C-alpha positions in Angstrom: 2.7 23.1 16.1 1.8 21.8 19.6 4.4 22.6 22.3 5.1 19.0 23.1 5.6 18.2 19.4 8.0 21.1 18.9 9.9 19.9 21.9 10.5 16.5 20.3 11.8 18.2 17.1 14.0 20.7 19.0 15.6 17.8 21.0 16.3 16.0 17.7 14.6 12.9 19.0 14.5 9.9 16.6 11.2 8.8 18.1 11.0 5.4 16.5 14.5 4.2 17.1 17.4 4.9 19.4 20.7 6.4 18.2 22.9 3.4 17.6 26.4 4.5 16.2 27.5 0.8 16.1 24.8 -0.2 13.7 25.1 -0.2 9.9 22.7 1.7 7.8 22.4 4.8 10.0 20.1 7.5 8.8 21.8 10.8 7.9 18.6 12.8 7.2 16.9 14.5 4.3 19.5 17.3 4.3 22.2 14.8 3.3 20.3 14.4 0.0 19.9 18.1 -0.6 22.0 20.5 -2.6 21.7 21.9 -6.1 24.2 19.3 -7.5 22.3 16.4 -5.8 18.5 16.1 -5.4 17.3 19.7 -4.6 17.2 21.6 -7.8 14.2 23.8 -8.4 13.3 22.3 -11.8 13.7 19.0 -13.5 17.1 18.9 -15.3 15.7 16.4 -17.9 19.0 14.6 -17.6 19.8 11.2 -16.4 18.6 12.0 -12.9 15.9 14.7 -12.4 17.7 16.2 -9.4 14.5 17.9 -8.2 13.4 15.0 -6.1 13.3 17.0 -2.9 11.0 19.5 -4.5 8.7 16.6 -5.6 8.9 15.2 -2.0 7.7 18.6 -0.7 4.9 19.0 -3.2 1.8 20.5 -1.6 -0.3 17.8 -3.4 -0.4 14.1 -3.1 3.2 13.7 -4.2 4.4 15.5 -1.0 2.3 13.4 1.5 5.4 11.8 3.0 7.0 15.1 3.8 3.9 16.1 5.7 3.5 12.9 7.7 5.0 14.3 10.9 3.1 17.6 10.7 -0.2 15.6 10.4 0.2 14.7 14.0 -0.2 18.3 15.0 -3.1 19.3 12.8 -6.7 19.3 14.1 -7.4 15.7 13.1 -4.1 14.5 14.5 -4.7 16.3 17.8 -8.2 14.9 18.1 -6.9 11.3 17.6 -4.2 11.8 20.2 -6.7 13.1 22.7 -9.0 10.2 22.2 -6.2 7.7 22.6 -5.4 9.2 26.0 -2.1 9.4 27.9 0.8 11.7 27.2 0.8 12.7 23.5 4.6 12.3 23.2 4.4 8.8 24.6 1.5 7.9 22.3 3.5 9.1 19.3 6.5 7.0 20.3 4.6 3.9 20.8 1.8 4.1 18.2 2.6 6.7 15.5 6.3 7.5 14.9 7.1 4.3 13.0 5.0 5.6 10.0 4.8 9.4 10.6 8.6 9.8 10.8 11.7 8.1 9.4 11.9 5.0 11.6 15.6 4.2 11.2 18.4 4.6 13.7 19.8 8.1 13.4 23.4 8.9 13.0 24.3 11.4 15.8 26.8 13.1 13.5 24.3 13.4 10.7 21.5 15.8 9.9 18.5 13.7 10.9 15.4 15.7 11.8 12.2 14.0 13.0 10.2 17.0 11.6 11.1 15.8 8.1 8.5 13.1 8.4 8.9 10.2 6.0 12.2 11.1 4.4 14.3 9.6 1.7 16.0 7.0 3.8 12.6 5.7 5.2 12.3 4.1 1.7 15.8 3.9 0.3 17.4 2.7 3.6 19.9 4.3 5.9 22.6 5.9 3.8 25.6 6.0 6.2 27.2 3.1 4.3 26.2 3.9 0.7 26.0 7.7 0.6 29.7 8.1 -0.5 29.3 5.5 -3.2 26.1 7.2 -4.4 27.8 10.5 -4.7 30.8 9.2 -6.5 31.1 9.8 -10.2 32.1 6.2 -10.8 29.5 4.9 -8.4 27.1 2.2 -9.6 23.6 1.1 -8.6 25.0 -2.4 -7.9 27.7 -0.9 -5.6 25.1 1.1 -3.7 22.9 -2.0 -3.2 25.9 -3.9 -1.9 26.4 -1.3 0.7 22.8 -1.4 1.9 20.6 0.7 -0.4 17.2 -0.9 -0.9 16.5 -2.3 -4.4 13.3 -0.4 -4.9 13.3 -1.1 -8.6 12.2 -4.6 -7.5 8.4 -4.8 -7.0 8.9 -7.3 -4.2 11.4 -5.1 -2.3 9.3 -2.0 -2.9 6.1 -3.7 -1.7 7.8 -4.9 1.5 8.9 -1.3 2.3 5.6 0.4 1.4 3.5 -2.2 3.3 5.3 -1.4 6.6 3.2 1.8 6.8 0.5 1.3 4.2 -0.7 -1.8 5.9 1.4 -2.4 9.0 4.3 -4.4 10.4 5.3 -6.2 13.6 7.8 -3.5 14.4 7.1 -0.8 17.0 4.7 2.0 16.1 3.9 0.5 12.6 0.5 -1.0 13.1 -2.8 1.0 12.9 -4.9 -1.0 15.4 -8.6 -0.8 15.7 -8.4 1.5 18.7 -6.4 4.0 16.6 -8.9 3.8 13.8 -11.7 4.2 16.4 -10.0 7.4 17.5 -10.3 8.7 13.9 -7.4 7.4 11.9 -8.4 7.0 8.2 -8.9 3.5 6.8 -5.8 1.9 5.5 -5.7 0.5 1.9 -2.9 -0.5 -0.4 -2.2 -0.7 -4.1 1.5 -0.7 -5.0 1.5 0.6 -8.5 -1.0 3.4 -7.9 0.7 4.5 -4.7 4.1 4.4 -6.5 2.8 6.6 -9.4 1.5 9.2 -6.9 4.9 9.8 -5.5 7.0 9.0 -8.6 10.2 11.1 -8.7 12.1 8.9 -11.2 12.1 8.6 -15.0 12.2 5.1 -16.6 14.3 5.5 -19.7 17.4 4.1 -21.4 19.7 5.4 -18.7 17.5 3.9 -16.0 17.4 0.4 -17.5 20.6 0.0 -19.5 23.1 2.4 -18.0 22.2 2.1 -14.4 21.1 -1.6 -14.7 17.8 -1.0 -12.8 14.8 -3.2 -13.4 11.5 -2.0 -14.8 8.9 -4.6 -14.1 6.0 -2.7 -15.6 2.8 -1.5 -13.9 0.8 -4.7 -14.3 3.5 -6.9 -12.8 4.0 -4.3 -10.0 0.2 -4.3 -9.3 0.1 -8.1 -9.2 3.1 -8.5 -6.9 1.7 -5.8 -4.7 -1.7 -7.6 -4.3 0.1 -10.9 -3.5 2.4 -9.4 -0.8 -0.5 -7.3 0.7 -2.4 -10.6 1.3 0.8 -12.2 2.7 1.4 -9.3 5.1 -2.2 -9.1 6.3 -2.4 -12.8 7.0 1.1 -13.1 8.5 0.3 -10.3 11.0 -3.1 -11.8 11.7 -1.5 -15.1 12.6 0.7 -13.6 15.2 -0.4 -14.2 18.8 -1.7 -11.4 21.0 -3.4 -9.3 18.4 -6.7 -8.5 20.0 -8.4 -7.0 23.1 -10.0 -9.3 25.6 -12.2 -11.8 24.0 -12.2 -9.9 20.7 -9.8 -10.3 17.8 -8.0 -7.3 16.3 -10.8 -5.9 14.2 -8.3 -3.9 12.0 -8.1 -7.0 9.8 -11.8 -7.2 9.2 -14.0 -5.4 6.6 -14.9 -2.0 8.2 -18.2 -1.4 6.4 -19.4 -4.9 7.2 -20.1 -3.6 10.7 -20.2 0.2 10.2 -23.3 0.2 8.1 -26.4 2.3 8.3 -28.9 1.2 11.0 -32.5 2.2 11.0 -35.7 1.4 12.8 -37.8 2.3 9.8 -39.9 -0.6 8.6 -39.1 0.3 5.0 -35.4 0.1 5.6 -33.5 -2.7 3.9 -30.0 -3.6 5.0 -27.2 -3.3 2.4 -25.6 -6.6 3.4 -25.2 -9.3 0.6 -24.0 -12.8 0.8 -20.5 -13.2 -0.7 -19.7 -16.4 -2.5 -16.0 -16.0 -1.8 -16.6 -16.1 2.0 -18.4 -19.1 3.4 -19.5 -17.5 6.6 -22.9 -16.9 8.2 -24.6 -13.5 8.1 -23.5 -11.4 11.1 -20.0 -12.8 11.1 -17.5 -10.0 10.6 -15.7 -10.9 7.4 -11.9 -10.6 7.0 -11.1 -7.8 4.7 -10.5 -9.6 1.4 -10.1 -6.7 -1.0 -6.6 -7.8 -2.0 -7.6 -11.5 -2.0 -10.2 -10.8 -4.7 -7.8 -9.1 -6.9 -5.1 -11.7 -6.4 -7.5 -14.5 -7.3 -8.2 -12.8 -10.6 -4.5 -12.3 -11.4 -3.7 -15.9 -10.4 -6.2 -17.3 -12.9 -4.4 -15.6 -15.7 -0.7 -15.7 -14.8 -0.5 -18.8 -12.5 -3.4 -21.1 -13.2 -1.7 -24.0 -11.5 -1.6 -22.0 -8.2 -5.1 -20.4 -8.7 -7.1 -23.4 -7.5 -4.8 -23.8 -4.5 -5.3 -20.1 -3.6 -9.1 -20.3 -3.9 -9.2 -23.5 -1.8 -6.9 -21.9 0.9 -9.0 -18.7 0.9 -12.2 -20.6 1.4 -10.6 -22.7 4.2 -9.4 -19.6 5.9 -12.8 -17.9 5.9 -14.4 -21.1 7.1 -11.9 -21.4 10.0 -12.7 -17.9 11.0 -16.4 -18.7 11.2 -16.2 -22.1 12.9 -12.9 -22.5 14.8 -11.1 -19.4 16.0 -8.1 -21.5 17.2 -7.6 -23.0 13.6 -7.7 -19.6 11.9 -4.0 -18.6 12.5 -2.9 -21.9 10.9 -5.2 -21.4 7.9 -3.9 -17.8 7.6 -0.3 -19.0 7.5 -1.2 -21.6 4.8 -2.9 -19.0 2.7 -0.1 -16.5 3.2 2.4 -19.1 1.9 0.3 -19.5 -1.3 0.2 -15.7 -1.7 4.0 -15.6 -1.4 4.3 -18.3 -4.1 2.1 -16.2 -6.4 4.3 -13.1 -5.7 7.4 -15.1 -6.8 5.6 -16.4 -9.9 4.5 -12.9 -11.0 7.9 -11.4 -10.3 9.8 -14.1 -12.2 7.9 -14.3 -15.5 7.2 -11.3 -17.8 3.6 -10.9 -18.7 2.5 -10.9 -22.3 0.1 -8.5 -23.8 -2.5 -11.2 -23.9 -2.0 -11.9 -20.2 -2.3 -8.2 -19.3 -5.6 -7.9 -21.2 -6.8 -11.1 -19.7 -6.1 -9.8 -16.2 -8.2 -6.7 -17.0 -11.0 -8.9 -18.3 -10.8 -11.0 -15.1 -11.1 -8.0 -12.8 -14.1 -6.8 -14.8 -15.6 -10.3 -15.2 -18.5 -12.0 -13.5 -16.5 -14.1 -11.1 -15.1 -10.9 -9.5 -18.3 -9.0 -9.7 -20.1 -11.6 -7.6 -17.6 -10.9 -4.8 -17.9 -7.2 -4.9 -20.5 -7.0 -2.1 -18.5 -4.6 0.2 -17.0 -1.2 -0.1 -13.3 -2.2 0.4 -13.3 -4.8 -2.4 -15.1 -2.5 -4.8 -12.7 0.4 -4.1 -9.8 -2.0 -4.8 -11.4 -3.2 -8.0 -11.8 0.3 -9.5 -8.2 1.1 -8.6 -7.1 -2.1 -10.2 -8.9 -1.3 -13.5 -7.3 2.1 -13.6 -3.8 0.7 -12.8 -4.1 -2.1 -15.3 -5.3 0.2 -18.0 -2.5 2.7 -17.4 0.0 -0.2 -17.5 -1.3 -1.4 -20.8 -1.1 2.1 -22.3 2.4 2.8 -20.9 3.6 -0.6 -22.2 2.3 0.2 -25.7 -0.2 -2.7 -25.5 -3.3 -0.5 -25.8 -4.0 2.6 -27.9 -4.1 5.7 -25.7 -7.2 7.0 -27.4 -9.2 3.8 -26.8 -8.2 3.9 -23.2 -9.3 7.5 -22.9 -12.7 6.6 -24.2 -13.1 4.4 -21.2 -12.5 7.2 -18.8 -16.2 8.4 -18.4 -17.3 4.9 -17.4 -14.3 4.5 -15.1 -15.0 7.9 -13.5 -18.6 6.8 -12.8 -17.3 3.7 -11.1 -15.0 5.8 -9.0 -17.9 8.0 -8.0 -19.7 4.9 -6.6 -16.9 4.4 -4.1 -16.2 8.0 -3.3 -18.0 7.8 0.0 -18.3 4.5 1.9 -21.5 5.8 3.6 -23.3 6.1 0.3 -21.9 2.9 -1.2 -24.4 0.5 -2.8 -23.1 -2.8 -4.1 -25.6 -3.2 -7.0 -25.1 0.3 -8.2 -21.3 -0.2 -8.1 -21.5 -3.4 -10.1 -23.7 -1.7 -12.7 -21.1 1.0 -13.1 -18.3 -1.5 -13.3 -20.3 -3.4 -15.9 -20.3 -0.2 -18.1 -16.5 -0.2 -17.7 -16.4 -3.8 -18.9 -18.5 -3.0 -21.9 -16.2 -0.1 -22.8 -13.1 -2.3 -22.3 -14.2 -4.5 -25.2 -13.0 -1.8 -27.6 -9.4 -2.4 -26.5 -9.1 -5.7 -28.4 
C-alpha cells in the first residue's frame, strides 16, 4: 500500500465526511457487525440469518468487491489514475474518490470505523449508532430498526437510490465519476439493480424473511424495472444541475462513450460502425446521451404502464431533440423526462407483476422495437443483462421451467460474447445473436 494511503488509514481518517458526534446515524464500522454470534461466522448457519455475511463481503470474487474498494486505489490501476489526475494523491482521494471507495458516512469517534474497510456494511444499511442496539436485541424487529434509521433495502426504490450513489453518481462530494476521471483510466460505469444485487447477495428470502421479519420481496423483474426507471431519473437529474462541464463542453460522462471512442482509419476500405438510431432524433456526429437505461425502461413501460409509455417516449424524443438543437433547453427537457421516469418507478413498485406481464417484458426487450435501438455498445450490453435478469426472475418466481430456461443459455452466452469487448462490438452481429435468444425464448410459452 502506498505510504500516503497507509497514512490515511493509520490516522483513522473518515475521508468522505467529518466526525460529527452531534449527528444521528453515525457509522460504527464493520467491526461492530463482526463476532461469531452476529455476522462473522465462517460458514452459513442455514438458520434465520446466515451469520456469515462478513465472510461473503470479504469474498475474493465479485461478491467481495465492496471490501476491496479502498485497496483498489493503491493497486497499479488506481495509482496510474491518481497520477494522471495530478495533485496530491490524498487530496484527490478526498475530493474525487472517497465517497465511493470508502464508507462515506460520518464516523463515530468512539466506534470502530476504519477507512481501509472500503465500502462496509453501513455504507448501504446506514449508520448504525441509533439502531445497532435494537438490531442486536432478541426482541428487536425490522420495523423498530427502520424507525431508528436503518435503510429499508428490501424496498427496490430504497435500494436503487443507495446503489446509484456509487454505481452511477450523486451530487454529494466525491460521488461522481466525471469524464476527466474516466479519461484517466476509471472503468465505464453501468447499472442494473437486480443483477448487481445478486452478485453481492448475502441474505436468504424465505418464510422468516417475508413473514416473521416482515420484509418485502418484490421479485427480480420488479427490482429490475424499478432500477431502470431510477437510473434514468438519476442520470437526468444530475445532468440538469448547473455547472457540470468544462469550458464550452458539457460533462461528457453522461454521453455514450463508444459513440466517440470508435475505431478510426484512413483505409479506403474502412466503413464506420455508426448507425442511425430511431430513438434519438439527432444528426450524425452529435454525441448521443447514453440511453441504455431509457431503452430498457421504454420496453418495461409498454407492458406494465402503457398509459405512461407514450408520455415517456415523447419526453425521451423531446430531450434528445433539445440536446441537438438547443443546449439551453436540454436541462428543462431532462427534468421533464426524469419526472416521467419517477412516475414509472412508482407504478412498477406499487403493482405486482403477473406472469403474463413478466413474459411480455422479456418479449419486449427481445422485440423488434428494442432491436432497432441497439446501435451502440452500452445499450446492447444493458439489453443482454436485462434478458438474463428477466429470465432468472421468471425461473425463481416459478413462472418458467428451469430446464427450458437452461436451453436458452447457449444463445444467451453468444449474445454476451458480442459485448465482451467494446472495441470489437458490431451492432449487426449483436442483433443477430439477440435474435437467436428471441427465437429460443419462444419455447418458454
